[in-house]
N, C-alpha and C positions, 0 to 999 in steps of 0.2 A: 492432529494435519492441521494441516495449511485450506479453508473452505474458500469455493470464491462468492462474491455476493451476484446476486441476481442482476444487477444494475452497474454492473464495474466501468469502472470510466476510465478511456488509458487514453493517453497522450499521442499527442500527435508525431513528439520525437521518435516513438517510442513502436507508435503501431503494427508498422512493416518486421518487426519482432514476437508482438502478441501472444501470438499460436501457437509459440515453439514458448514464450515464459510461461502463459500458462499453463501447457499440459507439463512444467515439469514445476510448476506448481500444486498440478495433481498425482503427482509422480518423481516425488524428490529424487528419485535414478539418473532419471536424464535431465537434468535440473541445467536452465539454460544459462551459458556463461556467458561475461559479460557486467558491467553494469549497470542497473537498473535502480530503483527504490518503489519501494510496494508500500499503498497506505492501508494499513488494515485497523483491524479493532484492539483494543488494547486484551491480554490476556485474563482478564477479571468479568468482562463483554464488552455491551455497549457503549460503557461509558466519556470514553474517550481514541482517537486516534493512536497510532504509532507509524512512524515517515521509515521504514525502515531499508538499508540498501539489500541489496540481491546477495550479498556475503552473510548478512547476517540474514537472514531468511530464513538460510540453508543448514542456520545451529539447530540442534535440540532443542534447546528449547523454548524456540518460539514454534518449531513444528510441534512439539508433542502439547503444546497447549490450546488449540483450538480457537486460533482467529482465523479471521474474513477477510478477506479481501478489496477493498472498496474500489482501486485505484492498480494503478499501475505508471509510471513515468521515467523517460529518459534525463531527467537533470530534477533538482531540489527544486531550481526555481519551476518544475512543468511539476511538481510535486505538491509545490505553496499553492500553485491555479488549483489544483483540484480539490488538495482542503478546504480551497477560496470558498469550489464550487459545490464543493457537499455541505459547507455551511448555507450561504444563499438557497438552500435547496433544503435546509429544513434538520439535516444534521447537524442539532446546534444544542451540545450539552455545554456548557461551564467550560469542562479541559478544552475541547476545541478550538477555545476563543483564543485561549492558553499559545498553542500548538502555533496558531496561526499568526499572533506573534513574533513567536520563537520566527519563522520561515522568514516571516518580511525585513529579518538578520540579512539574507543572502543575497 
């Protein structure tokens, strides 16, 4: 099951839907439709972050791997900004810098 971080970062473009998205994350049967992006920890723990689309997060593989949701965004660009904010506030593992470089391409 996906758990929600205590200090989740919500992107400005998705804030109007945040309540229903977070409710859907807690209860996958009422998952909010539409495309959004979740910034999560990896399946192996807190060592790296994933940026997953809402469709990817619905897959059983991700639902059953104890991911922790760190942020939600309305676009890949906004997801990049959240990753950058997490890095700047101290969530800094080596793999996160690789994700930041990957997202800079968009």
